[in-house]
C-alpha positions in Angstrom: 98.1 86.0 88.2 99.2 85.5 91.8 96.5 85.5 94.5 96.5 88.2 97.1 96.8 86.4 100.5 96.8 89.8 102.3 93.1 90.2 101.2 91.9 88.4 104.3 93.5 91.2 106.4 92.0 93.9 104.2 88.4 92.6 104.4 87.4 93.5 108.0 86.0 96.9 108.7 88.8 99.3 109.9 87.3 99.4 113.4 87.3 95.6 113.7 90.8 95.3 112.3 92.0 97.9 114.8 90.2 96.1 117.7 91.8 92.8 116.8 95.2 94.2 115.9 95.1 92.8 112.3 97.8 93.7 109.9 100.0 92.6 107.0 102.9 93.7 104.9 104.3 92.4 101.7 108.0 92.6 101.0 110.2 90.9 98.4 107.4 88.5 97.4 106.8 87.4 101.0 103.8 88.2 103.2 103.9 88.9 106.9 100.5 88.6 108.6 99.7 89.4 112.3 96.7 89.2 114.6 97.4 90.4 118.1 94.0 89.2 119.4 94.9 85.6 118.3 98.5 85.0 119.4 98.6 81.6 117.7 101.2 81.0 114.9 98.5 80.2 112.4 97.6 83.9 112.3 101.1 85.3 112.8 103.5 84.1 110.2 105.6 84.8 107.1 104.4 83.1 104.0 106.1 82.6 100.6 109.6 83.6 101.8 111.9 82.6 99.0 109.0 81.4 96.8 108.7 84.2 94.2 112.2 85.6 94.5 115.3 84.6 96.5 115.3 85.9 100.1 118.4 87.8 101.0 119.6 88.7 104.4 118.1 92.3 104.2 114.6 90.9 103.5 114.8 88.3 106.3 116.0 90.9 108.8 113.4 93.4 107.7 110.5 90.9 108.0 111.7 89.7 111.4 112.1 93.2 112.7 108.6 94.2 111.5 107.1 91.1 113.2 108.9 92.1 116.4 107.7 95.8 116.0 104.2 94.5 115.7 104.6 92.5 118.9 103.8 89.4 116.9 105.2 85.9 117.4 106.4 84.7 114.1 106.5 81.5 112.2 108.0 81.1 108.8 106.7 78.4 106.5 109.3 77.4 103.9 108.3 75.6 100.8 110.6 72.8 99.4 111.7 75.1 96.6 112.4 78.2 98.7 115.4 80.1 97.4 118.2 80.4 98.0 119.5 77.0 99.0 120.4 77.0 102.6 117.5 79.4 103.6 116.5 77.3 106.5 120.0 77.4 107.9 120.1 81.2 107.6 116.9 81.4 109.6 118.4 79.1 112.3 121.4 81.4 112.6 118.9 84.2 113.5 117.6 82.1 116.4 114.6 80.4 114.7 114.2 76.7 115.3 113.0 74.1 112.9 109.7 72.4 113.8 108.4 69.2 112.4 106.6 69.6 109.1 102.9 70.3 109.0 100.6 67.3 108.7 99.5 67.2 105.1 96.4 65.4 103.7 96.3 64.6 100.0 93.3 63.4 98.1 94.2 60.7 95.6 92.6 60.7 92.2 
């Protein structure tokens, strides 16, 4: 069973969500989240693109258009197994730039 990452955007009371401009949409196995009150990329991004099913051009364009319609900056985090191959290059063609990888901490043992 897959977890529901959109749940954090469902939990606030409707008045609080409206005040903060919280929202989300799930499409093609990917999740777009936005928070207009916190214009940081941590709260405004696309998760799991290409993780559960290959991301085609229509899905990429729909998610980017929705982010723009919500007046949200957008970051896409791609996992190493994101499908199809060349997905990162397809995002760059759309004007997105690659950033250095996130700092990861792993606990040994």
